[in-house]
Wavefront OBJ file of the C-alpha trace (Angstrom):
o trace
v 118.116 81.304 102.504
v 115.084 83.413 103.322
v 115.343 86.374 100.977
v 114.157 89.916 101.511
v 111.706 89.297 98.680
v 109.899 86.779 100.891
v 110.194 89.146 103.859
v 108.611 91.857 101.695
v 105.585 89.696 100.944
v 104.973 88.738 104.556
v 105.680 91.991 106.375
v 104.907 94.661 103.796
v 101.513 93.255 102.897
v 100.649 92.107 106.386
v 98.936 88.867 105.437
v 98.621 86.463 102.548
v 95.151 85.629 101.323
v 95.399 81.976 102.247
v 97.438 82.188 105.438
v 96.620 79.426 107.883
v 99.289 80.232 110.460
v 98.839 83.042 112.990
v 98.682 86.263 111.059
v 101.490 88.756 110.868
v 100.775 92.201 112.371
v 99.029 94.568 109.971
v 101.269 97.569 109.323
v 100.230 101.016 108.167
v 102.767 102.083 105.553
v 103.701 105.596 104.448
v 105.814 106.903 101.566
v 109.068 106.736 103.534
v 108.456 103.133 104.598
v 107.698 102.047 101.032
v 110.769 103.883 99.738
v 112.947 102.173 102.336
v 111.489 98.820 101.305
v 112.467 99.599 97.714
v 115.979 100.515 98.778
v 116.224 97.374 100.894
v 115.226 95.276 97.901
v 117.873 97.026 95.814
v 120.413 96.188 98.513
v 119.191 92.597 98.590
v 119.724 92.390 94.831
v 123.271 93.757 95.045
v 124.111 91.452 97.944
v 123.734 88.520 95.544
v 126.414 89.878 93.202
v 129.410 88.177 94.878
v 127.641 84.833 94.348
v 126.721 85.735 90.775
v 130.299 86.756 90.097
v 131.590 83.531 91.661
v 129.296 81.434 89.470
v 130.438 83.287 86.341
v 134.117 83.005 87.352
v 133.746 79.264 87.918
v 131.848 78.748 84.644
v 134.157 80.962 82.632
v 131.363 83.366 81.692
v 131.733 87.057 80.968
v 130.279 89.561 83.415
v 128.266 91.355 80.759
v 125.516 89.518 78.850
v 123.987 92.152 76.528
v 121.467 89.765 74.958
v 120.063 88.629 78.307
v 119.999 92.208 79.584
v 118.040 93.413 76.528
v 115.564 90.573 76.896
v 115.185 91.225 80.620
v 114.573 94.956 80.116
v 111.981 94.198 77.419
v 110.195 91.816 79.817
v 110.333 94.393 82.624
v 108.834 97.024 80.325
v 105.913 94.748 79.500
v 105.374 93.927 83.163
v 105.455 97.641 84.015
v 102.810 98.406 81.366
v 100.546 95.670 82.744
v 100.918 97.089 86.254
v 100.137 100.654 85.171
v 103.711 101.921 85.623
v 105.510 104.150 83.141
v 107.667 101.639 81.251
v 110.492 103.995 80.244
v 111.079 105.149 83.821
v 110.925 101.594 85.164
v 113.341 100.364 82.517
v 115.718 103.206 83.382
v 115.724 102.147 87.039
v 116.418 98.495 86.231
v 119.069 99.482 83.695
v 120.842 101.371 86.481
v 120.582 98.345 88.765
v 122.154 96.195 86.050
v 125.009 98.653 85.748
v 125.556 98.624 89.504
v 125.457 94.811 89.437
v 128.116 94.693 86.727
v 130.304 97.104 88.687
v 130.020 94.934 91.807
v 130.956 91.838 89.807
v 133.883 93.642 88.184
v 135.245 94.550 91.630
v 135.114 90.864 92.591
v 136.774 89.732 89.351
v 139.567 92.300 89.869
v 140.363 90.787 93.288
v 140.261 87.211 92.037
v 142.624 87.917 89.139
v 145.360 88.557 91.702
v 144.175 86.485 94.676
v 142.301 83.656 93.050
v 138.845 82.499 94.201
v 138.961 79.413 96.372
v 135.247 79.489 97.138
v 133.955 80.005 93.586
v 133.658 76.264 93.004
v 130.940 76.094 95.682
v 128.835 78.933 94.232
v 125.194 78.109 93.426
v 124.174 77.536 89.830
v 123.827 80.757 87.875
v 120.303 79.739 86.826
v 119.135 79.501 90.452
v 120.678 82.877 91.269
v 118.933 84.443 88.296
v 115.640 82.959 89.469
v 116.205 84.587 92.862
v 116.986 87.941 91.220
v 113.859 87.698 89.079
v 111.791 87.201 92.246
v 113.347 90.252 93.880
v 112.617 92.212 90.706
v 108.925 91.273 90.891
v 108.817 92.488 94.499
v 110.460 95.730 93.406
v 107.802 96.275 90.736
v 105.066 95.748 93.317
v 106.720 98.227 95.675
v 107.113 100.728 92.828
v 103.392 100.416 92.117
v 102.669 101.336 95.726
v 105.229 104.119 95.941
v 104.660 105.838 92.597
v 101.560 107.913 93.502
v 102.376 108.677 97.131
v 102.641 112.302 98.204
v 106.205 113.575 97.965
v 105.740 117.344 97.973
v 107.612 117.587 101.245
v 111.035 115.997 101.596
v 110.910 112.465 102.920
v 112.980 111.686 106.008
v 116.378 110.122 105.429
v 116.506 106.311 105.395
v 117.528 104.623 108.620
v 121.264 104.840 109.268
v 121.713 101.062 108.984
v 120.127 101.101 105.533
v 122.238 104.049 104.454
v 125.395 102.284 105.617
v 124.432 99.117 103.741
v 123.778 101.043 100.523
v 127.063 102.937 100.870
v 128.946 99.655 101.167
v 127.165 98.133 98.173
v 127.181 101.309 96.032
v 130.453 103.086 96.874
v 129.870 106.056 94.548
v 127.661 108.722 96.143
v 126.583 109.915 92.687
v 125.191 106.463 91.900
v 123.226 106.399 95.163
v 121.743 109.798 94.315
v 120.898 108.582 90.824
v 119.124 105.566 92.304
v 116.851 107.795 94.406
v 116.172 110.061 91.442
v 115.170 107.179 89.207
v 112.851 105.751 91.849
v 111.161 109.146 92.290
v 110.774 109.545 88.503
v 108.392 106.579 88.254
v 104.671 107.374 88.063
v 101.442 105.519 87.449
v 99.595 105.704 84.177
v 96.034 104.790 83.277
v 93.017 104.623 85.546
v 92.934 102.854 88.885
v 90.468 100.057 89.429
v 89.997 96.327 89.716
v 91.894 95.427 86.509
v 95.045 97.208 87.642
v 94.716 95.823 91.165
v 94.537 92.309 89.719
v 97.558 92.971 87.491
v 99.545 93.839 90.630
v 97.937 91.267 92.904
v 97.414 94.003 95.488
v 94.413 95.908 96.822
v 95.508 99.256 98.280
v 93.570 100.608 101.263
v 93.929 104.213 102.427
v 93.565 104.487 106.209
v 93.744 107.502 108.549
v 94.330 105.003 111.359
v 93.061 107.151 114.224
v 89.412 106.142 114.535
v 88.613 103.258 116.864
v 86.777 100.937 116.665
v 87.022 101.023 112.856
v 90.795 101.416 112.395
v 93.413 102.442 114.935
v 97.181 102.205 114.789
v 98.700 101.338 118.153
v 102.336 100.418 118.848
v 102.973 99.839 115.177
v 100.003 97.560 114.531
v 96.774 98.450 112.767
v 93.543 96.934 114.081
v 89.810 97.485 114.006
v 86.561 96.400 112.391
v 87.394 97.960 109.021
v 90.793 96.277 108.953
v 89.147 92.876 109.299
v 86.619 93.883 106.665
v 89.400 94.950 104.279
v 91.375 91.763 104.846
v 88.312 89.623 104.132
v 87.423 91.622 101.018
v 90.933 91.350 99.596
v 91.050 87.616 100.278
v 87.694 87.124 98.526
v 89.057 88.944 95.462
v 92.259 86.905 95.488
v 94.371 89.972 96.274
v 96.773 90.962 99.050
v 95.738 93.922 101.202
v 98.190 96.778 101.692
v 97.331 99.559 104.131
v 98.673 103.008 103.268
v 98.577 106.013 105.544
v 96.143 108.835 104.811
v 94.422 111.428 107.011
v 90.974 112.947 107.278
v 92.072 116.353 105.910
v 93.844 114.756 102.906
v 91.603 111.734 102.279
v 89.826 113.233 99.262
v 93.035 114.507 97.672
v 94.728 111.155 98.289
v 91.935 109.288 96.510
v 92.024 111.687 93.572
v 95.811 111.346 93.346
v 95.421 107.543 93.113
v 97.286 106.856 96.360
v 94.918 103.967 97.091
v 91.983 101.998 95.676
v 89.637 102.007 98.678
v 89.411 104.192 101.778
v 88.539 102.464 105.050
v 88.629 103.343 108.711
v 85.148 104.693 109.469
v 84.491 106.717 106.302
v 81.095 108.451 106.306
v 79.018 108.834 103.178
v 78.780 112.488 102.106
v 77.698 114.139 98.837
v 81.109 115.791 98.508
v 82.926 112.475 98.695
v 80.361 110.842 96.438
v 81.206 113.339 93.709
v 84.852 112.223 93.768
v 84.516 108.457 94.015
v 82.047 105.624 94.485
v 80.595 104.394 97.761
v 79.734 100.815 98.515
v 76.476 99.912 100.146
v 76.532 101.026 103.818
v 77.769 98.488 106.334
v 77.072 100.585 109.461
v 74.498 103.251 110.328
v 74.592 105.686 113.202
v 74.802 109.409 113.774
v 76.607 112.271 115.438
v 76.134 112.746 119.145
v 77.727 114.641 122.050
v 80.476 113.522 124.420
v 81.344 115.422 127.595
v 82.737 114.877 131.056
v 80.304 112.824 133.087
v 80.108 115.646 135.644
v 78.836 117.968 132.875
v 76.513 115.511 131.112
v 73.341 117.140 132.424
v 74.505 120.588 131.219
v 74.978 119.300 127.668
v 72.110 116.836 127.408
v 70.615 118.616 124.403
v 72.150 120.234 121.295
v 70.458 123.538 122.131
v 72.540 123.730 125.300
v 75.725 123.242 123.273
v 74.896 125.713 120.521
v 75.923 128.721 122.629
v 78.941 131.022 122.397
v 80.189 130.169 125.874
v 80.351 126.421 125.166
v 83.786 125.146 124.126
v 82.998 122.609 121.403
v 85.843 120.520 119.964
v 86.203 118.237 116.937
v 89.043 116.582 115.017
v 90.254 118.247 111.844
v 89.102 117.391 108.366
v 86.379 114.776 108.859
v 82.609 114.890 109.022
v 82.713 115.800 112.725
v 84.045 119.206 111.744
v 81.603 119.830 108.895
v 78.562 118.724 110.923
v 79.613 120.848 113.911
v 79.900 123.935 111.712
v 76.514 123.252 110.120
v 74.431 122.233 113.150
v 76.142 123.990 116.090
v 77.327 127.268 114.536
v 76.983 129.388 117.689
v 79.307 127.259 119.826
v 82.965 128.246 120.292
v 84.423 125.614 117.980
v 88.017 124.416 118.283
v 89.462 122.085 115.664
v 92.009 119.639 117.067
v 94.760 118.280 114.784
v 93.950 114.574 115.198
v 91.326 112.139 116.390
v 93.375 110.591 119.190
v 94.429 113.352 121.557
v 91.142 115.213 121.131
v 89.366 113.112 123.762
v 91.837 114.081 126.478
v 90.949 117.718 125.812
v 87.412 116.995 127.016
v 88.363 114.589 129.790
v 90.871 117.046 131.271
v 88.574 120.059 131.039
v 90.204 122.002 128.219
v 87.028 121.602 126.157
v 83.420 121.157 127.204
v 81.927 118.907 124.547
v 83.012 116.881 121.546
v 80.763 116.087 118.615
v 81.475 112.597 117.303
v 79.832 109.420 116.026
v 77.665 107.519 118.464
v 79.802 104.363 118.155
v 82.941 106.324 119.028
v 81.169 108.016 121.950
v 80.192 104.595 123.273
v 83.746 103.325 122.960
v 85.436 106.328 124.562
v 82.993 106.468 127.459
v 83.706 102.778 128.114
v 87.456 103.400 127.994
v 87.549 106.536 130.150
v 85.244 106.782 133.208
v 85.525 110.584 133.068
v 83.674 110.689 129.722
v 79.969 110.189 129.090
v 77.636 110.446 126.140
v 75.661 113.485 127.205
v 72.995 113.386 124.467
v 70.941 110.209 124.168
v 69.974 110.799 120.552
v 71.816 111.651 117.355
v 71.941 114.960 115.527
v 71.815 113.317 112.111
v 72.196 109.986 110.349
v 75.665 108.835 109.325
v 76.254 105.751 107.188
v 79.700 104.173 106.938
v 80.814 102.634 103.667
v 83.848 101.751 101.603
v 84.880 104.717 99.456
v 86.695 103.780 96.299
v 88.024 104.875 92.963
v 85.283 105.490 90.365
v 85.678 102.096 88.690
v 82.485 100.178 87.885
v 84.165 96.767 88.024
v 85.664 97.453 91.451
v 82.365 98.805 92.790
v 80.493 95.738 91.509
v 83.002 93.329 93.038
v 82.945 95.159 96.369
v 79.148 95.348 96.567
v 78.748 91.690 95.584
v 81.090 90.610 98.346
v 79.650 93.069 100.873
v 76.085 91.865 100.294
v 77.153 88.340 101.215
v 79.109 89.580 104.236
v 76.149 91.608 105.495
v 73.872 88.586 105.061
v 76.090 86.571 107.407
v 76.462 89.458 109.864
v 80.241 89.669 109.532
v 80.609 93.496 109.615
v 78.510 93.726 112.785
v 80.538 90.916 114.363
v 83.832 92.595 113.475
v 82.574 95.823 115.024
v 81.516 94.045 118.232
v 84.901 92.341 118.445
v 86.700 95.627 117.910
v 84.645 97.314 120.643
v 85.527 94.531 123.061
v 89.207 94.529 122.086
v 89.570 98.257 122.734
l 1 2 3 4 5 6 7 8 9 10 11 12 13 14 15 16 17 18 19 20 21 22 23 24 25 26 27 28 29 30 31 32 33 34 35 36 37 38 39 40 41 42 43 44 45 46 47 48 49 50 51 52 53 54 55 56 57 58 59 60 61 62 63 64 65 66 67 68 69 70 71 72 73 74 75 76 77 78 79 80 81 82 83 84 85 86 87 88 89 90 91 92 93 94 95 96 97 98 99 100 101 102 103 104 105 106 107 108 109 110 111 112 113 114 115 116 117 118 119 120 121 122 123 124 125 126 127 128 129 130 131 132 133 134 135 136 137 138 139 140 141 142 143 144 145 146 147 148 149 150 151 152 153 154 155 156 157 158 159 160 161 162 163 164 165 166 167 168 169 170 171 172 173 174 175 176 177 178 179 180 181 182 183 184 185 186 187 188 189 190 191 192 193 194 195 196 197 198 199 200 201 202 203 204 205 206 207 208 209 210 211 212 213 214 215 216 217 218 219 220 221 222 223 224 225 226 227 228 229 230 231 232 233 234 235 236 237 238 239 240 241 242 243 244 245 246 247 248 249 250 251 252 253 254 255 256 257 258 259 260 261 262 263 264 265 266 267 268 269 270 271 272 273 274 275 276 277 278 279 280 281 282 283 284 285 286 287 288 289 290 291 292 293 294 295 296 297 298 299 300 301 302 303 304 305 306 307 308 309 310 311 312 313 314 315 316 317 318 319 320 321 322 323 324 325 326 327 328 329 330 331 332 333 334 335 336 337 338 339 340 341 342 343 344 345 346 347 348 349 350 351 352 353 354 355 356 357 358 359 360 361 362 363 364 365 366 367 368 369 370 371 372 373 374 375 376 377 378 379 380 381 382 383 384 385 386 387 388 389 390 391 392 393 394 395 396 397 398 399 400 401 402 403 404 405 406 407 408 409 410 411 412 413 414 415 416 417 418 419 420 421 422 423 424
């Protein structure tokens, strides 16, 4: 039987390091998606309880095994410490799951005492069921590692109705379901992020805004782009599984500081402000900011001096270097800050803005995609280098730069960028 634990590895991570078959789609996960994966794994664990109860009934074993439960909780605590999770909070969550498992088994035993259990003789061996449960537990610990630091200041959306219905059937008491959510939310990371903790979890976490083609763009549920291929290759070289977690340009710095991810990708520009918060890899792409307008207006905005005027409606996306450079170099223009980096281009194409300041590679891509848009300025206003931006861990930075030097020598980053430009 294919378990949800296996499903978790294939879908949640997106790809295994040594996958030879066609790759699974790369998904961009957020806090709600990771929480739902945790809840699904809890449901998967409880769904095994009728089989566990049947094996115990057949073998004449008691439902409760205090010695095994103590040993299991001690092992889980040690695993949590190695992964950088608070051991007391993790143990409390698994202790609750054990209680819920006992309650489910007790309900089955109560039925069989009056009805008998004709199918119990065919139940799998208890040892094989425990091996399955141990595997689900490992997947839960990995998901907890991903979920623990994610932003939860605002209330997460409710789980999907099908998941809620499944949990209600498996955990009949509403108070127990509430307690489950509370214990999941009580788990936090401890210690510093970096390569050692990533290796302990077998996962390399990438923070991605996901709105900047050709580096990283989410479309119809799948994440693609040059930086996604770069991240996948880096993780594989380090023997880790890549997980892509949602961030945004306005929150990218705060997300890194909060330990939401190990490395930011998706077209991240090197800036002194970011450099003060984390470490940059060596650059893998160099370019600069330029101007994008409607083709009919390209001659009007062929030079920055023609844009830096109060009557010119300049537009940028919120929170990234486009905004900061526009404010610094084109202060006289009538600047409008658009909420995201996807819909902003339609504002120019449809005449609601005159000019957008953006990277030259993005200007080239958008002008190829939309015949209404042209790069109006042939040059660049500055130099912008793209790099991997990571937690301030020397071991991680060394590993990344060692791999990146070899990748640059073979021309892989440039090839991935060319492929992404063509794919868009």
